[in-house]
N, C-alpha and C positions, 0 to 999 in steps of 0.2 A: 448669828453664830451662837451656839449654846456652850456654856461652860459646864462640863460634866465630870464625874468622878472626882469631885473635890473632896478633900478630907473633911469629915464632919467636925465641927467645933474648931476649925482652923480657918480664919478669914483672911490670913495673910496672903495665901496663894490667890484667892479670889480678887483681892484688892490689887495685887500686882498684875494679874491677867487683865483686869478691867483697864488699868492705867495704860498698859501696852496696846491693847486693842483699840482703845479710844484715841490714842495718839496716831493711829494709822490713817484715818479713822475707819473702824469696822464696827458695825452694829452688833451689839451683844444683847442676848435675851436678858431680861431683868430677873429671870429665874435661874437658879443654879441647882443642878441635880448632884447631890452628894453621893459618895460611895457607901451605900448601905447594902448589906448582904441580901436583903429581900429582892433587890434588882437582879442580882446574879442568880439566886435560887429560883425566882419566878421565871426568868428567862429559860432556864434549863427545862422547866415544865411547860413551856409555851404559854405562860400566864403573865400577868402584869402585877406590879406591886399592889394595885388597888384590889385585885382578886385574892391575893395571898394574905395581905395585911391591910385591909381597907382603912384602918384607923392609924396607920403608921405615918411617920414624918415623910418617908419616901413616897407614899401614896399622895400625901398632901402636896409634895413638890411636883409630882406629875400632873395633878389637878391644876396647880398654878401655871405650869408650863402650857397646858392645853388652853387655859383661859387667856394667857398672854398671846399664844399663837392665833387663837380665834379672833382676838381683837386686832392683831396685826393684819390678818387676812380679811378682816371684816366678814367673818363667816356668818351667814344668815342675813346679811344685808341685801336688800333688794337693789339691784342695779337698774338704772333707767334704761328703757328700751326705746330705740328710735325707729320710726317707720321709714 
């Protein structure tokens, strides 16, 4: 599960959400996507935060999310093949 639209510079909601979801237990991504205007503005144009503002914090968060997701899915890992 991904926690998104978090208020930037406010960790209270993140901490509360993590505590609730971990008590269930429900796996939560280690990355949080915060509510930055670039997400909304880029979406309207069919772009990503990385394309509109590649050096922004929003773009860095998406990069971190991709890294986390790739590791979770073991993207690029070679699976053994059995004959």
